[in-house]
C-alpha positions, 0 to 999 in steps of 0.5 A: 770899544771896551776896556779890560782895566780901569786904573786908579790914582790915589792921593792921600793915605790917611784913614779914608785912603786906607779904607779905599785900598781895603775895599778895592782889595776885598771887592775885586770879584764883585766889582769886576762882575758889576763893572765889567772890568778890573779896577786896578790901583795903579799909583799912590801918593802921600807926603808922609811915607807909610811903608806899613800900608799894602798899596797892592803893587801900585807905583808909590810917590811922595808927590801927589802931582805925579799921579795927575801926570801919570798917563796910566791913571784914568781916575784920580782920587783926591783925599789929601784935604785942604783947599790949596794944594787939593785945588791945584791937584784937581785942576791938574788932573782935569787938565790931563783928561782924568776923571776925579773923585773927592771927599773934600767938602771944604774944597767944593764949598769954596771952589766948586763952581770953578772945578765943576765948570772945568770938568764940564768943559773938559767932558769929565766926571767930578764925583763927590759922594763922600763929601757929605754924610760919609757912607749915606748915598745922599748926593746921588739920591738928590742928583739922580734918584729925585730928578723928577721931584721939586725939592722944598727943603733939606735938613740934616744932622750932618756933623757926627761930632756935634751929634755925639756931643749932644747925645752924650749930654742928653743921656748922661747930663754931662757938660759940653767941654767934658764930652768934647774932650772925650770925642777928641780922645775917641777920634770923633773930633780933631785936635782943633775941633773948631769947624765941628763945634762952630758949624763950619763943617756942617755949613760946607756940607749944607751948601753942596746939598742945597746947590744940588737940591735947588740948582743954584750957586751958593756962597758958603759965607751966606750960611748962618752958623750957630755952634753946638757949644750954645747948648747946656744940659739945662736946656736939654732937660727942659726940652725933654720935659716939653717933649723935644730933643735938641739936635744940631741941624743944617737946614735949607728951605725954599722961601718963595724964590729965595732960600733959607740957609742956616746951621744951629741947634734945634729943638725937634719933637721927639716923635720925629724919626730924625730926633732918634738919630744918636751918636756919630750917625748922620741923617738927612731929611728931604721934603720933595713933591714926589716922595714927600718926606724922605729920611736917610740915616747912616754913618757920617764918617770913619774909614770904611763908611767914607771909603764906601762912598768913594769906591761907589764913585770910582765904580760908577766912573769905571762902569762907563769907561769899561763899556766904552762910554764917556762918563757923564759930565753933568756933575751937579745933575744939570748943566751949569749954564742952568744954575742961577745965583741963589738969593739968600733970606737974611737971617733976621727975616727967617721965622720959626718957633722959639724956646726961651729960657730966663730967670725971673722974680716970682712976684706979682706982675713979673710974668705979665711983664714978660708976656707983654714984651712978646705980645707987643711984637705979635709973638704968641706963647705956645707953652710955659714952664715956671719952676717954683723950687724954693721960697728962698730963691730970689729968681726962678727959671722960666721956660717958654715955647713961642709961636712962629716969629722972625729972628728980628722980632724975637731978638727985640723981645729978648732985649726988652725982657732982659731990661725988665727989673724982675729978670736976671741975666740974659735970655737963652734962645734956641729955634724950634722946628716941627717939620 
C-alpha cells in the first residue's frame, strides 16, 4: 500500500527550521519525483511567535508537544535544541509512533542510548545527519556507505567556529580574543561561546561519529578536551616555519581493543588535504580497510547547509513510507544489542609526536640540559629551532618537535625542563599528528 503524502511536524523555527521550510518549498517537484509522494509541512510549533515566517499553510502551535500528539504527523523534526524539553519531545513522538529527525548533537551525545533503544523497540527511525558537520553527509557515509569497511580512525575539523578563529589567526596574525569577537559579530559563535571554544561541541560530535564507526557505546564525559584558546599567533608562526598548520581536531582511534578519544589543537603537515580546510568549513577524515583514507569537506553549519541534511533525512524516511515499507529502525547501522561498551584509553597513555616551545638562556650547557630531560624519558628530538635574536635578550625562544611519546612522559619531561635554572616560565605543548 502506497501513501500519496508524508506529513511533517516541525518543532523550532530558528535559522535551521526556516531553512528546512525553504528547502521543502523549493524542492517540491524534485522531492515528489524522488520520493514518490508529496512531503507536506502539516504542523509547526515554536515557543516564540514568528508571524513573518511563511509556514506553507501548516497548523501553528506554541506548544511543541502538540506536534507530537498530532495524529496527522508522520515525521517529527526536532530543532529546538537543549537536552531536557528536547528529550521529552523525542520520547513523546516515538511513543506516539512517529519517526523523528533531529539536528541535536548534545541531546544524542547525552541521551542517545535511551532514545535509540526506544526507537528500535518501537520499530521507528531516529535520523540525525545534521547533528554532525552540518551539510556533510558523514553520518550516512559511516553508517551505510562504509558498512563493509573496518574503520580504524576518524579525525575531523568538526567545529566551524574554532576553524574560523585559527584560520584568521594564521592569515592575519590576530590574537584569539580579537577573532572570537568577530566570530560572534558574524554569527559564527554564540553569545556564550564556551562550548565552541573549550571543545565541548566537538566532543559531542566525536562521540556520535566514534559510536557509529566502532559500534560501541561511548560516554561523552570520557573524551579528553583541550580548547582552541590554547593556541597563540606565536605557535602558529613557528608551526608554519616547521612545515605545519594548526587545526582544532576531534580524533578517535582504535588502539588494540580500546579507543582513543580526544579533542585538541593539533599540528598537521601542510601537505595533508585536511590542513587546507579553512574558515567555517568542516572536514572529516576516515581511515578504513576498504577505501583507505577518505576526506569529506563542506559547510559545517548555517541555515541551508544544515537544513539540507535535515531534509535528506526527511526524504529517506518519506521514501520508505511512500512505498508502503517500514523505515529502518537500525538507526546506528546495527542492532543496539551488538553494541559493546567502549574501553577508553587513559589520556596519559595516548602517544603522539609533540611540539614544545620554551625560553632558555643562550649559554653553554643550556640546550644539553633540555635535551637530557627528554632523553632520560626516551623522548627523541625530530627537529629544533633556536632563535638568536639579539645579544641583549636574556633568554631566547626554543622550539622542538619530538618523536612519539606518551602524554605522561611528555608531562614529566616538561616539568623537569621548567625546573631548570636556564629556562624561564612554562613550556607550551601541542600534539603533532602525521596521519
